[in-house]
PyMOL Python script that loads the backbone (N, CA, C, O; Angstrom):
from pymol import cmd

cmd.read_pdbstr("""\
ATOM      1  N   MET A   1       3.573  -3.232   9.200  1.00  0.00           N
ATOM      2  CA  MET A   1       3.579  -4.363   8.295  1.00  0.00           C
ATOM      3  C   MET A   1       4.838  -4.261   7.429  1.00  0.00           C
ATOM      4  O   MET A   1       5.263  -3.172   7.043  1.00  0.00           O
ATOM      5  N   ARG A   2       5.399  -5.387   7.147  1.00  0.00           N
ATOM      6  CA  ARG A   2       6.580  -5.451   6.290  1.00  0.00           C
ATOM      7  C   ARG A   2       6.159  -5.761   4.850  1.00  0.00           C
ATOM      8  O   ARG A   2       5.076  -6.295   4.611  1.00  0.00           O
ATOM      9  N   VAL A   3       7.016  -5.422   3.912  1.00  0.00           N
ATOM     10  CA  VAL A   3       6.733  -5.645   2.496  1.00  0.00           C
ATOM     11  C   VAL A   3       6.400  -7.113   2.245  1.00  0.00           C
ATOM     12  O   VAL A   3       5.414  -7.413   1.573  1.00  0.00           O
ATOM     13  N   GLY A   4       7.208  -8.029   2.773  1.00  0.00           N
ATOM     14  CA  GLY A   4       6.969  -9.458   2.563  1.00  0.00           C
ATOM     15  C   GLY A   4       5.624  -9.924   3.097  1.00  0.00           C
ATOM     16  O   GLY A   4       4.976 -10.782   2.497  1.00  0.00           O
ATOM     17  N   ASP A   5       5.202  -9.358   4.227  1.00  0.00           N
ATOM     18  CA  ASP A   5       3.894  -9.701   4.797  1.00  0.00           C
ATOM     19  C   ASP A   5       2.772  -9.272   3.855  1.00  0.00           C
ATOM     20  O   ASP A   5       1.828 -10.026   3.618  1.00  0.00           O
ATOM     21  N   PHE A   6       2.883  -8.056   3.321  1.00  0.00           N
ATOM     22  CA  PHE A   6       1.865  -7.546   2.402  1.00  0.00           C
ATOM     23  C   PHE A   6       1.813  -8.408   1.140  1.00  0.00           C
ATOM     24  O   PHE A   6       0.732  -8.752   0.663  1.00  0.00           O
ATOM     25  N   GLN A   7       2.980  -8.752   0.606  1.00  0.00           N
ATOM     26  CA  GLN A   7       3.028  -9.590  -0.593  1.00  0.00           C
ATOM     27  C   GLN A   7       2.377 -10.948  -0.331  1.00  0.00           C
ATOM     28  O   GLN A   7       1.609 -11.438  -1.160  1.00  0.00           O
ATOM     29  N   SER A   8       2.677 -11.553   0.806  1.00  0.00           N
ATOM     30  CA  SER A   8       2.120 -12.866   1.148  1.00  0.00           C
ATOM     31  C   SER A   8       0.606 -12.830   1.296  1.00  0.00           C
ATOM     32  O   SER A   8      -0.091 -13.753   0.874  1.00  0.00           O
ATOM     33  N   CYS A   9       0.109 -11.769   1.890  1.00  0.00           N
ATOM     34  CA  CYS A   9      -1.328 -11.657   2.166  1.00  0.00           C
ATOM     35  C   CYS A   9      -2.152 -11.299   0.941  1.00  0.00           C
ATOM     36  O   CYS A   9      -3.364 -11.516   0.930  1.00  0.00           O
ATOM     37  N   THR A  10      -1.514 -10.753  -0.095  1.00  0.00           N
ATOM     38  CA  THR A  10      -2.272 -10.253  -1.244  1.00  0.00           C
ATOM     39  C   THR A  10      -1.993 -10.987  -2.545  1.00  0.00           C
ATOM     40  O   THR A  10      -2.582 -10.645  -3.570  1.00  0.00           O
ATOM     41  N   PHE A  11      -1.114 -11.987  -2.537  1.00  0.00           N
ATOM     42  CA  PHE A  11      -0.693 -12.605  -3.799  1.00  0.00           C
ATOM     43  C   PHE A  11      -1.828 -13.273  -4.561  1.00  0.00           C
ATOM     44  O   PHE A  11      -1.741 -13.400  -5.783  1.00  0.00           O
ATOM     45  N   ASN A  12      -2.877 -13.700  -3.893  1.00  0.00           N
ATOM     46  CA  ASN A  12      -3.968 -14.388  -4.587  1.00  0.00           C
ATOM     47  C   ASN A  12      -5.203 -13.506  -4.783  1.00  0.00           C
ATOM     48  O   ASN A  12      -6.257 -14.010  -5.169  1.00  0.00           O
ATOM     49  N   LEU A  13      -5.095 -12.222  -4.528  1.00  0.00           N
ATOM     50  CA  LEU A  13      -6.216 -11.301  -4.744  1.00  0.00           C
ATOM     51  C   LEU A  13      -6.212 -10.788  -6.182  1.00  0.00           C
ATOM     52  O   LEU A  13      -5.204 -10.891  -6.881  1.00  0.00           O
ATOM     53  N   GLU A  14      -7.329 -10.243  -6.615  1.00  0.00           N
ATOM     54  CA  GLU A  14      -7.454  -9.727  -7.973  1.00  0.00           C
ATOM     55  C   GLU A  14      -6.497  -8.553  -8.186  1.00  0.00           C
ATOM     56  O   GLU A  14      -6.346  -7.695  -7.317  1.00  0.00           O
ATOM     57  N   ASN A  15      -5.859  -8.529  -9.350  1.00  0.00           N
ATOM     58  CA  ASN A  15      -4.862  -7.507  -9.666  1.00  0.00           C
ATOM     59  C   ASN A  15      -5.427  -6.107  -9.834  1.00  0.00           C
ATOM     60  O   ASN A  15      -4.692  -5.128  -9.705  1.00  0.00           O
ATOM     61  N   ASP A  16      -6.720  -5.990 -10.121  1.00  0.00           N
ATOM     62  CA  ASP A  16      -7.279  -4.672 -10.398  1.00  0.00           C
ATOM     63  C   ASP A  16      -7.847  -3.970  -9.160  1.00  0.00           C
ATOM     64  O   ASP A  16      -8.471  -2.917  -9.287  1.00  0.00           O
ATOM     65  N   LEU A  17      -7.642  -4.531  -7.974  1.00  0.00           N
ATOM     66  CA  LEU A  17      -8.108  -3.866  -6.753  1.00  0.00           C
ATOM     67  C   LEU A  17      -7.379  -2.531  -6.590  1.00  0.00           C
ATOM     68  O   LEU A  17      -6.165  -2.462  -6.776  1.00  0.00           O
ATOM     69  N   LYS A  18      -8.103  -1.491  -6.249  1.00  0.00           N
ATOM     70  CA  LYS A  18      -7.534  -0.151  -6.054  1.00  0.00           C
ATOM     71  C   LYS A  18      -7.154   0.035  -4.591  1.00  0.00           C
ATOM     72  O   LYS A  18      -7.854  -0.442  -3.698  1.00  0.00           O
ATOM     73  N   LEU A  19      -6.034   0.736  -4.344  1.00  0.00           N
ATOM     74  CA  LEU A  19      -5.519   0.913  -2.987  1.00  0.00           C
ATOM     75  C   LEU A  19      -5.868   2.286  -2.432  1.00  0.00           C
ATOM     76  O   LEU A  19      -5.706   3.307  -3.099  1.00  0.00           O
ATOM     77  N   TYR A  20      -6.352   2.283  -1.189  1.00  0.00           N
ATOM     78  CA  TYR A  20      -6.726   3.509  -0.493  1.00  0.00           C
ATOM     79  C   TYR A  20      -6.233   3.457   0.949  1.00  0.00           C
ATOM     80  O   TYR A  20      -6.130   2.386   1.548  1.00  0.00           O
ATOM     81  N   LEU A  21      -5.934   4.622   1.489  1.00  0.00           N
ATOM     82  CA  LEU A  21      -5.708   4.783   2.913  1.00  0.00           C
ATOM     83  C   LEU A  21      -7.060   5.018   3.549  1.00  0.00           C
ATOM     84  O   LEU A  21      -7.816   5.880   3.101  1.00  0.00           O
ATOM     85  N   GLU A  22      -7.370   4.268   4.581  1.00  0.00           N
ATOM     86  CA  GLU A  22      -8.590   4.482   5.364  1.00  0.00           C
ATOM     87  C   GLU A  22      -8.167   5.138   6.668  1.00  0.00           C
ATOM     88  O   GLU A  22      -7.462   4.532   7.475  1.00  0.00           O
ATOM     89  N   ASP A  23      -8.597   6.372   6.873  1.00  0.00           N
ATOM     90  CA  ASP A  23      -8.178   7.139   8.044  1.00  0.00           C
ATOM     91  C   ASP A  23      -9.379   7.864   8.635  1.00  0.00           C
ATOM     92  O   ASP A  23      -9.911   8.797   8.033  1.00  0.00           O
ATOM     93  N   ASN A  24      -9.800   7.429   9.812  1.00  0.00           N
ATOM     94  CA  ASN A  24     -10.944   8.035  10.502  1.00  0.00           C
ATOM     95  C   ASN A  24     -12.175   8.138   9.609  1.00  0.00           C
ATOM     96  O   ASN A  24     -12.840   9.173   9.571  1.00  0.00           O
ATOM     97  N   GLY A  25     -12.470   7.059   8.894  1.00  0.00           N
ATOM     98  CA  GLY A  25     -13.665   7.013   8.055  1.00  0.00           C
ATOM     99  C   GLY A  25     -13.514   7.689   6.713  1.00  0.00           C
ATOM    100  O   GLY A  25     -14.451   7.667   5.915  1.00  0.00           O
ATOM    101  N   GLN A  26     -12.372   8.288   6.431  1.00  0.00           N
ATOM    102  CA  GLN A  26     -12.137   8.932   5.138  1.00  0.00           C
ATOM    103  C   GLN A  26     -11.222   8.062   4.299  1.00  0.00           C
ATOM    104  O   GLN A  26     -10.375   7.343   4.830  1.00  0.00           O
ATOM    105  N   LEU A  27     -11.396   8.129   2.979  1.00  0.00           N
ATOM    106  CA  LEU A  27     -10.561   7.385   2.047  1.00  0.00           C
ATOM    107  C   LEU A  27      -9.685   8.335   1.250  1.00  0.00           C
ATOM    108  O   LEU A  27     -10.144   9.379   0.786  1.00  0.00           O
ATOM    109  N   PHE A  28      -8.413   7.962   1.094  1.00  0.00           N
ATOM    110  CA  PHE A  28      -7.448   8.735   0.317  1.00  0.00           C
ATOM    111  C   PHE A  28      -6.764   7.775  -0.649  1.00  0.00           C
ATOM    112  O   PHE A  28      -6.280   6.720  -0.239  1.00  0.00           O
ATOM    113  N   ALA A  29      -6.723   8.134  -1.919  1.00  0.00           N
ATOM    114  CA  ALA A  29      -6.086   7.295  -2.927  1.00  0.00           C
ATOM    115  C   ALA A  29      -4.590   7.191  -2.663  1.00  0.00           C
ATOM    116  O   ALA A  29      -3.935   8.191  -2.370  1.00  0.00           O
ATOM    117  N   LEU A  30      -4.049   5.979  -2.768  1.00  0.00           N
ATOM    118  CA  LEU A  30      -2.610   5.758  -2.680  1.00  0.00           C
ATOM    119  C   LEU A  30      -2.091   5.698  -4.113  1.00  0.00           C
ATOM    120  O   LEU A  30      -2.364   4.743  -4.840  1.00  0.00           O
ATOM    121  N   SER A  31      -1.344   6.720  -4.513  1.00  0.00           N
ATOM    122  CA  SER A  31      -1.032   6.946  -5.920  1.00  0.00           C
ATOM    123  C   SER A  31       0.405   6.670  -6.337  1.00  0.00           C
ATOM    124  O   SER A  31       0.667   6.452  -7.520  1.00  0.00           O
ATOM    125  N   PHE A  32       1.321   6.674  -5.413  1.00  0.00           N
ATOM    126  CA  PHE A  32       2.736   6.524  -5.756  1.00  0.00           C
ATOM    127  C   PHE A  32       3.397   5.561  -4.784  1.00  0.00           C
ATOM    128  O   PHE A  32       2.936   5.381  -3.657  1.00  0.00           O
ATOM    129  N   LEU A  33       4.482   4.947  -5.234  1.00  0.00           N
ATOM    130  CA  LEU A  33       5.268   4.059  -4.400  1.00  0.00           C
ATOM    131  C   LEU A  33       6.714   4.556  -4.454  1.00  0.00           C
ATOM    132  O   LEU A  33       7.326   4.581  -5.521  1.00  0.00           O
ATOM    133  N   HIS A  34       7.245   4.942  -3.318  1.00  0.00           N
ATOM    134  CA  HIS A  34       8.633   5.394  -3.225  1.00  0.00           C
ATOM    135  C   HIS A  34       9.425   4.374  -2.423  1.00  0.00           C
ATOM    136  O   HIS A  34       9.088   4.065  -1.280  1.00  0.00           O
ATOM    137  N   ARG A  35      10.481   3.856  -3.039  1.00  0.00           N
ATOM    138  CA  ARG A  35      11.299   2.819  -2.408  1.00  0.00           C
ATOM    139  C   ARG A  35      12.548   3.432  -1.791  1.00  0.00           C
ATOM    140  O   ARG A  35      13.223   4.259  -2.405  1.00  0.00           O
ATOM    141  N   PHE A  36      12.838   3.012  -0.571  1.00  0.00           N
ATOM    142  CA  PHE A  36      14.065   3.350   0.128  1.00  0.00           C
ATOM    143  C   PHE A  36      14.687   2.042   0.600  1.00  0.00           C
ATOM    144  O   PHE A  36      14.070   0.986   0.460  1.00  0.00           O
ATOM    145  N   GLU A  37      15.877   2.091   1.147  1.00  0.00           N
ATOM    146  CA  GLU A  37      16.570   0.863   1.530  1.00  0.00           C
ATOM    147  C   GLU A  37      15.796   0.028   2.551  1.00  0.00           C
ATOM    148  O   GLU A  37      15.670  -1.186   2.391  1.00  0.00           O
ATOM    149  N   SER A  38      15.283   0.668   3.589  1.00  0.00           N
ATOM    150  CA  SER A  38      14.617  -0.092   4.651  1.00  0.00           C
ATOM    151  C   SER A  38      13.142   0.275   4.816  1.00  0.00           C
ATOM    152  O   SER A  38      12.505  -0.111   5.796  1.00  0.00           O
ATOM    153  N   GLN A  39      12.609   1.019   3.856  1.00  0.00           N
ATOM    154  CA  GLN A  39      11.225   1.479   3.971  1.00  0.00           C
ATOM    155  C   GLN A  39      10.648   1.705   2.575  1.00  0.00           C
ATOM    156  O   GLN A  39      11.350   2.123   1.655  1.00  0.00           O
ATOM    157  N   VAL A  40       9.361   1.422   2.443  1.00  0.00           N
ATOM    158  CA  VAL A  40       8.628   1.704   1.212  1.00  0.00           C
ATOM    159  C   VAL A  40       7.431   2.561   1.587  1.00  0.00           C
ATOM    160  O   VAL A  40       6.630   2.186   2.443  1.00  0.00           O
ATOM    161  N   ASN A  41       7.316   3.723   0.938  1.00  0.00           N
ATOM    162  CA  ASN A  41       6.202   4.634   1.203  1.00  0.00           C
ATOM    163  C   ASN A  41       5.168   4.523   0.085  1.00  0.00           C
ATOM    164  O   ASN A  41       5.501   4.638  -1.094  1.00  0.00           O
ATOM    165  N   LEU A  42       3.932   4.303   0.463  1.00  0.00           N
ATOM    166  CA  LEU A  42       2.809   4.487  -0.440  1.00  0.00           C
ATOM    167  C   LEU A  42       2.315   5.904  -0.189  1.00  0.00           C
ATOM    168  O   LEU A  42       2.010   6.266   0.948  1.00  0.00           O
ATOM    169  N   VAL A  43       2.235   6.704  -1.245  1.00  0.00           N
ATOM    170  CA  VAL A  43       1.983   8.135  -1.093  1.00  0.00           C
ATOM    171  C   VAL A  43       0.571   8.479  -1.550  1.00  0.00           C
ATOM    172  O   VAL A  43       0.127   8.042  -2.612  1.00  0.00           O
ATOM    173  N   VAL A  44      -0.123   9.262  -0.741  1.00  0.00           N
ATOM    174  CA  VAL A  44      -1.468   9.731  -1.061  1.00  0.00           C
ATOM    175  C   VAL A  44      -1.399  10.677  -2.252  1.00  0.00           C
ATOM    176  O   VAL A  44      -0.524  11.540  -2.327  1.00  0.00           O
ATOM    177  N   GLY A  45      -2.344  10.500  -3.189  1.00  0.00           N
ATOM    178  CA  GLY A  45      -2.409  11.347  -4.378  1.00  0.00           C
ATOM    179  C   GLY A  45      -3.811  11.377  -4.940  1.00  0.00           C
ATOM    180  O   GLY A  45      -4.788  11.235  -4.204  1.00  0.00           O
ATOM    181  N   GLU A  46      -3.912  11.562  -6.250  1.00  0.00           N
ATOM    182  CA  GLU A  46      -5.216  11.722  -6.898  1.00  0.00           C
ATOM    183  C   GLU A  46      -5.849  10.395  -7.341  1.00  0.00           C
ATOM    184  O   GLU A  46      -6.997  10.109  -7.001  1.00  0.00           O
ATOM    185  N   GLU A  47      -5.100   9.591  -8.097  1.00  0.00           N
ATOM    186  CA  GLU A  47      -5.621   8.343  -8.658  1.00  0.00           C
ATOM    187  C   GLU A  47      -4.997   7.151  -7.942  1.00  0.00           C
ATOM    188  O   GLU A  47      -3.780   7.123  -7.761  1.00  0.00           O
ATOM    189  N   PRO A  48      -5.785   6.174  -7.533  1.00  0.00           N
ATOM    190  CA  PRO A  48      -5.228   5.033  -6.781  1.00  0.00           C
ATOM    191  C   PRO A  48      -4.438   4.076  -7.662  1.00  0.00           C
ATOM    192  O   PRO A  48      -4.781   3.839  -8.821  1.00  0.00           O
ATOM    193  N   LEU A  49      -3.381   3.538  -7.088  1.00  0.00           N
ATOM    194  CA  LEU A  49      -2.653   2.433  -7.706  1.00  0.00           C
ATOM    195  C   LEU A  49      -3.532   1.193  -7.673  1.00  0.00           C
ATOM    196  O   LEU A  49      -4.405   1.064  -6.814  1.00  0.00           O
ATOM    197  N   ASN A  50      -3.300   0.288  -8.606  1.00  0.00           N
ATOM    198  CA  ASN A  50      -3.963  -1.003  -8.472  1.00  0.00           C
ATOM    199  C   ASN A  50      -2.990  -1.982  -7.832  1.00  0.00           C
ATOM    200  O   ASN A  50      -1.791  -1.714  -7.749  1.00  0.00           O
ATOM    201  N   LEU A  51      -3.501  -3.094  -7.391  1.00  0.00           N
ATOM    202  CA  LEU A  51      -2.694  -4.064  -6.668  1.00  0.00           C
ATOM    203  C   LEU A  51      -1.558  -4.606  -7.527  1.00  0.00           C
ATOM    204  O   LEU A  51      -0.448  -4.792  -7.028  1.00  0.00           O
ATOM    205  N   ALA A  52      -1.814  -4.862  -8.808  1.00  0.00           N
ATOM    206  CA  ALA A  52      -0.782  -5.411  -9.690  1.00  0.00           C
ATOM    207  C   ALA A  52       0.415  -4.474  -9.778  1.00  0.00           C
ATOM    208  O   ALA A  52       1.556  -4.922  -9.661  1.00  0.00           O
ATOM    209  N   ASP A  53       0.175  -3.181  -9.982  1.00  0.00           N
ATOM    210  CA  ASP A  53       1.272  -2.218 -10.072  1.00  0.00           C
ATOM    211  C   ASP A  53       2.028  -2.115  -8.756  1.00  0.00           C
ATOM    212  O   ASP A  53       3.252  -1.986  -8.741  1.00  0.00           O
ATOM    213  N   THR A  54       1.297  -2.172  -7.661  1.00  0.00           N
ATOM    214  CA  THR A  54       1.918  -2.095  -6.337  1.00  0.00           C
ATOM    215  C   THR A  54       2.801  -3.318  -6.088  1.00  0.00           C
ATOM    216  O   THR A  54       3.947  -3.180  -5.659  1.00  0.00           O
ATOM    217  N   LEU A  55       2.279  -4.494  -6.353  1.00  0.00           N
ATOM    218  CA  LEU A  55       3.070  -5.712  -6.146  1.00  0.00           C
ATOM    219  C   LEU A  55       4.286  -5.754  -7.068  1.00  0.00           C
ATOM    220  O   LEU A  55       5.343  -6.246  -6.674  1.00  0.00           O
ATOM    221  N   TYR A  56       4.146  -5.245  -8.283  1.00  0.00           N
ATOM    222  CA  TYR A  56       5.295  -5.185  -9.190  1.00  0.00           C
ATOM    223  C   TYR A  56       6.389  -4.291  -8.607  1.00  0.00           C
ATOM    224  O   TYR A  56       7.562  -4.663  -8.614  1.00  0.00           O
ATOM    225  N   GLY A  57       6.015  -3.123  -8.109  1.00  0.00           N
ATOM    226  CA  GLY A  57       6.984  -2.219  -7.502  1.00  0.00           C
ATOM    227  C   GLY A  57       7.630  -2.806  -6.259  1.00  0.00           C
ATOM    228  O   GLY A  57       8.803  -2.551  -5.987  1.00  0.00           O
ATOM    229  N   LEU A  58       6.876  -3.588  -5.508  1.00  0.00           N
ATOM    230  CA  LEU A  58       7.408  -4.191  -4.292  1.00  0.00           C
ATOM    231  C   LEU A  58       8.358  -5.351  -4.570  1.00  0.00           C
ATOM    232  O   LEU A  58       9.118  -5.748  -3.687  1.00  0.00           O
ATOM    233  N   LYS A  59       8.327  -5.908  -5.802  1.00  0.00           N
ATOM    234  CA  LYS A  59       9.236  -7.004  -6.155  1.00  0.00           C
ATOM    235  C   LYS A  59      10.700  -6.593  -6.011  1.00  0.00           C
ATOM    236  O   LYS A  59      11.567  -7.437  -5.785  1.00  0.00           O
ATOM    237  N   PHE A  60      10.969  -5.303  -6.140  1.00  0.00           N
ATOM    238  CA  PHE A  60      12.332  -4.801  -6.123  1.00  0.00           C
ATOM    239  C   PHE A  60      12.763  -4.320  -4.740  1.00  0.00           C
ATOM    240  O   PHE A  60      13.812  -3.692  -4.599  1.00  0.00           O
ATOM    241  N   CYS A  61      11.962  -4.613  -3.729  1.00  0.00           N
ATOM    242  CA  CYS A  61      12.221  -4.166  -2.359  1.00  0.00           C
ATOM    243  C   CYS A  61      12.611  -5.345  -1.485  1.00  0.00           C
ATOM    244  O   CYS A  61      12.289  -6.495  -1.785  1.00  0.00           O
ATOM    245  N   GLN A  62      13.305  -5.042  -0.406  1.00  0.00           N
ATOM    246  CA  GLN A  62      13.637  -6.065   0.577  1.00  0.00           C
ATOM    247  C   GLN A  62      12.354  -6.501   1.292  1.00  0.00           C
ATOM    248  O   GLN A  62      11.557  -5.645   1.676  1.00  0.00           O
ATOM    249  N   PRO A  63      12.133  -7.795   1.479  1.00  0.00           N
ATOM    250  CA  PRO A  63      10.915  -8.263   2.145  1.00  0.00           C
ATOM    251  C   PRO A  63      10.776  -7.775   3.574  1.00  0.00           C
ATOM    252  O   PRO A  63       9.662  -7.686   4.090  1.00  0.00           O
ATOM    253  N   ASP A  64      11.898  -7.454   4.229  1.00  0.00           N
ATOM    254  CA  ASP A  64      11.815  -6.988   5.617  1.00  0.00           C
ATOM    255  C   ASP A  64      11.742  -5.467   5.729  1.00  0.00           C
ATOM    256  O   ASP A  64      11.801  -4.926   6.833  1.00  0.00           O
ATOM    257  N   ALA A  65      11.614  -4.765   4.583  1.00  0.00           N
ATOM    258  CA  ALA A  65      11.444  -3.311   4.611  1.00  0.00           C
ATOM    259  C   ALA A  65      10.069  -2.968   5.190  1.00  0.00           C
ATOM    260  O   ALA A  65       9.098  -3.689   4.962  1.00  0.00           O
ATOM    261  N   ASP A  66       9.994  -1.879   5.929  1.00  0.00           N
ATOM    262  CA  ASP A  66       8.724  -1.428   6.498  1.00  0.00           C
ATOM    263  C   ASP A  66       7.841  -0.841   5.402  1.00  0.00           C
ATOM    264  O   ASP A  66       8.320  -0.085   4.558  1.00  0.00           O
ATOM    265  N   LEU A  67       6.560  -1.184   5.410  1.00  0.00           N
ATOM    266  CA  LEU A  67       5.584  -0.611   4.498  1.00  0.00           C
ATOM    267  C   LEU A  67       4.878   0.521   5.237  1.00  0.00           C
ATOM    268  O   LEU A  67       4.263   0.308   6.281  1.00  0.00           O
ATOM    269  N   THR A  68       4.976   1.722   4.681  1.00  0.00           N
ATOM    270  CA  THR A  68       4.410   2.897   5.335  1.00  0.00           C
ATOM    271  C   THR A  68       3.560   3.688   4.345  1.00  0.00           C
ATOM    272  O   THR A  68       3.582   3.448   3.137  1.00  0.00           O
ATOM    273  N   ILE A  69       2.808   4.641   4.902  1.00  0.00           N
ATOM    274  CA  ILE A  69       1.983   5.539   4.089  1.00  0.00           C
ATOM    275  C   ILE A  69       2.406   6.967   4.379  1.00  0.00           C
ATOM    276  O   ILE A  69       2.552   7.365   5.534  1.00  0.00           O
ATOM    277  N   ASP A  70       2.602   7.735   3.308  1.00  0.00           N
ATOM    278  CA  ASP A  70       2.946   9.151   3.397  1.00  0.00           C
ATOM    279  C   ASP A  70       1.695   9.945   3.034  1.00  0.00           C
ATOM    280  O   ASP A  70       1.300  10.007   1.870  1.00  0.00           O
ATOM    281  N   ASN A  71       1.085  10.543   4.039  1.00  0.00           N
ATOM    282  CA  ASN A  71      -0.119  11.353   3.848  1.00  0.00           C
ATOM    283  C   ASN A  71       0.247  12.807   4.115  1.00  0.00           C
ATOM    284  O   ASN A  71       0.200  13.266   5.256  1.00  0.00           O
ATOM    285  N   VAL A  72       0.611  13.526   3.064  1.00  0.00           N
ATOM    286  CA  VAL A  72       1.006  14.933   3.127  1.00  0.00           C
ATOM    287  C   VAL A  72       2.130  15.132   4.153  1.00  0.00           C
ATOM    288  O   VAL A  72       2.054  16.001   5.021  1.00  0.00           O
ATOM    289  N   GLY A  73       3.161  14.312   4.027  1.00  0.00           N
ATOM    290  CA  GLY A  73       4.331  14.452   4.877  1.00  0.00           C
ATOM    291  C   GLY A  73       4.267  13.711   6.196  1.00  0.00           C
ATOM    292  O   GLY A  73       5.285  13.584   6.877  1.00  0.00           O
ATOM    293  N   GLN A  74       3.117  13.225   6.568  1.00  0.00           N
ATOM    294  CA  GLN A  74       3.000  12.440   7.801  1.00  0.00           C
ATOM    295  C   GLN A  74       3.158  10.959   7.438  1.00  0.00           C
ATOM    296  O   GLN A  74       2.343  10.392   6.711  1.00  0.00           O
ATOM    297  N   ILE A  75       4.221  10.353   7.960  1.00  0.00           N
ATOM    298  CA  ILE A  75       4.515   8.957   7.675  1.00  0.00           C
ATOM    299  C   ILE A  75       3.925   8.092   8.792  1.00  0.00           C
ATOM    300  O   ILE A  75       4.164   8.333   9.976  1.00  0.00           O
ATOM    301  N   GLN A  76       3.154   7.087   8.393  1.00  0.00           N
ATOM    302  CA  GLN A  76       2.579   6.170   9.366  1.00  0.00           C
ATOM    303  C   GLN A  76       2.745   4.744   8.853  1.00  0.00           C
ATOM    304  O   GLN A  76       2.680   4.507   7.647  1.00  0.00           O
ATOM    305  N   PRO A  77       2.958   3.800   9.754  1.00  0.00           N
ATOM    306  CA  PRO A  77       3.099   2.407   9.321  1.00  0.00           C
ATOM    307  C   PRO A  77       1.767   1.819   8.872  1.00  0.00           C
ATOM    308  O   PRO A  77       0.702   2.232   9.330  1.00  0.00           O
ATOM    309  N   VAL A  78       1.848   0.856   7.977  1.00  0.00           N
ATOM    310  CA  VAL A  78       0.662   0.090   7.584  1.00  0.00           C
ATOM    311  C   VAL A  78       0.503  -1.031   8.606  1.00  0.00           C
ATOM    312  O   VAL A  78       1.420  -1.826   8.808  1.00  0.00           O
ATOM    313  N   PHE A  79      -0.647  -1.091   9.241  1.00  0.00           N
ATOM    314  CA  PHE A  79      -0.919  -2.131  10.233  1.00  0.00           C
ATOM    315  C   PHE A  79      -1.686  -3.296   9.634  1.00  0.00           C
ATOM    316  O   PHE A  79      -1.624  -4.414  10.145  1.00  0.00           O
ATOM    317  N   GLY A  80      -2.409  -3.039   8.554  1.00  0.00           N
ATOM    318  CA  GLY A  80      -3.191  -4.082   7.926  1.00  0.00           C
ATOM    319  C   GLY A  80      -4.040  -3.495   6.821  1.00  0.00           C
ATOM    320  O   GLY A  80      -3.875  -2.338   6.436  1.00  0.00           O
ATOM    321  N   PHE A  81      -4.945  -4.306   6.319  1.00  0.00           N
ATOM    322  CA  PHE A  81      -5.838  -3.838   5.255  1.00  0.00           C
ATOM    323  C   PHE A  81      -7.110  -4.661   5.308  1.00  0.00           C
ATOM    324  O   PHE A  81      -7.176  -5.714   5.943  1.00  0.00           O
ATOM    325  N   ARG A  82      -8.112  -4.148   4.626  1.00  0.00           N
ATOM    326  CA  ARG A  82      -9.343  -4.917   4.449  1.00  0.00           C
ATOM    327  C   ARG A  82      -9.851  -4.678   3.041  1.00  0.00           C
ATOM    328  O   ARG A  82      -9.660  -3.611   2.458  1.00  0.00           O
ATOM    329  N   ARG A  83     -10.489  -5.681   2.523  1.00  0.00           N
ATOM    330  CA  ARG A  83     -11.024  -5.597   1.168  1.00  0.00           C
ATOM    331  C   ARG A  83     -12.482  -5.177   1.234  1.00  0.00           C
ATOM    332  O   ARG A  83     -13.268  -5.726   2.006  1.00  0.00           O
ATOM    333  N   VAL A  84     -12.828  -4.197   0.412  1.00  0.00           N
ATOM    334  CA  VAL A  84     -14.219  -3.748   0.288  1.00  0.00           C
ATOM    335  C   VAL A  84     -14.518  -3.672  -1.204  1.00  0.00           C
ATOM    336  O   VAL A  84     -14.036  -2.773  -1.893  1.00  0.00           O
ATOM    337  N   GLN A  85     -15.300  -4.599  -1.695  1.00  0.00           N
ATOM    338  CA  GLN A  85     -15.647  -4.744  -3.114  1.00  0.00           C
ATOM    339  C   GLN A  85     -14.381  -4.774  -3.963  1.00  0.00           C
ATOM    340  O   GLN A  85     -13.606  -5.726  -3.863  1.00  0.00           O
ATOM    341  N   ASP A  86     -14.149  -3.760  -4.795  1.00  0.00           N
ATOM    342  CA  ASP A  86     -12.982  -3.766  -5.687  1.00  0.00           C
ATOM    343  C   ASP A  86     -11.866  -2.865  -5.172  1.00  0.00           C
ATOM    344  O   ASP A  86     -11.099  -2.309  -5.959  1.00  0.00           O
ATOM    345  N   GLN A  87     -11.775  -2.720  -3.847  1.00  0.00           N
ATOM    346  CA  GLN A  87     -10.782  -1.841  -3.249  1.00  0.00           C
ATOM    347  C   GLN A  87     -10.103  -2.517  -2.057  1.00  0.00           C
ATOM    348  O   GLN A  87     -10.671  -3.399  -1.413  1.00  0.00           O
ATOM    349  N   LEU A  88      -8.884  -2.082  -1.786  1.00  0.00           N
ATOM    350  CA  LEU A  88      -8.179  -2.466  -0.557  1.00  0.00           C
ATOM    351  C   LEU A  88      -7.994  -1.210   0.275  1.00  0.00           C
ATOM    352  O   LEU A  88      -7.433  -0.222  -0.200  1.00  0.00           O
ATOM    353  N   TYR A  89      -8.463  -1.246   1.514  1.00  0.00           N
ATOM    354  CA  TYR A  89      -8.321  -0.129   2.431  1.00  0.00           C
ATOM    355  C   TYR A  89      -7.185  -0.449   3.391  1.00  0.00           C
ATOM    356  O   TYR A  89      -7.303  -1.345   4.226  1.00  0.00           O
ATOM    357  N   LEU A  90      -6.087   0.287   3.268  1.00  0.00           N
ATOM    358  CA  LEU A  90      -4.954   0.099   4.172  1.00  0.00           C
ATOM    359  C   LEU A  90      -5.123   1.003   5.361  1.00  0.00           C
ATOM    360  O   LEU A  90      -5.668   2.101   5.249  1.00  0.00           O
ATOM    361  N   ARG A  91      -4.652   0.536   6.512  1.00  0.00           N
ATOM    362  CA  ARG A  91      -4.722   1.363   7.711  1.00  0.00           C
ATOM    363  C   ARG A  91      -3.507   1.117   8.560  1.00  0.00           C
ATOM    364  O   ARG A  91      -3.366   1.718   9.625  1.00  0.00           O
TER     365      ARG A  91
END
""", "prot")
cmd.dss("prot")
cmd.show_as("cartoon", "prot")
cmd.util.cbc("prot")
cmd.orient("prot")
């Protein structure tokens, strides 16, 4: 998924939704956003980012940059997400 795609798909969702990586039935909080020229990494950590903070950080990125997840050094692309109550599960 590209940054612009994520922004387009989430612009009308509630700002307080918490972001998590969903991996094989387990949830991991996405806590940091690291920007690079052609890639943006959402990094697994302790406390989840909310959607508003994530979208704010993405405002400064190229829309065609790849959106990826860094899970303890393993980088994987974001293929999509689903909303579950007050959370967004990225996969």
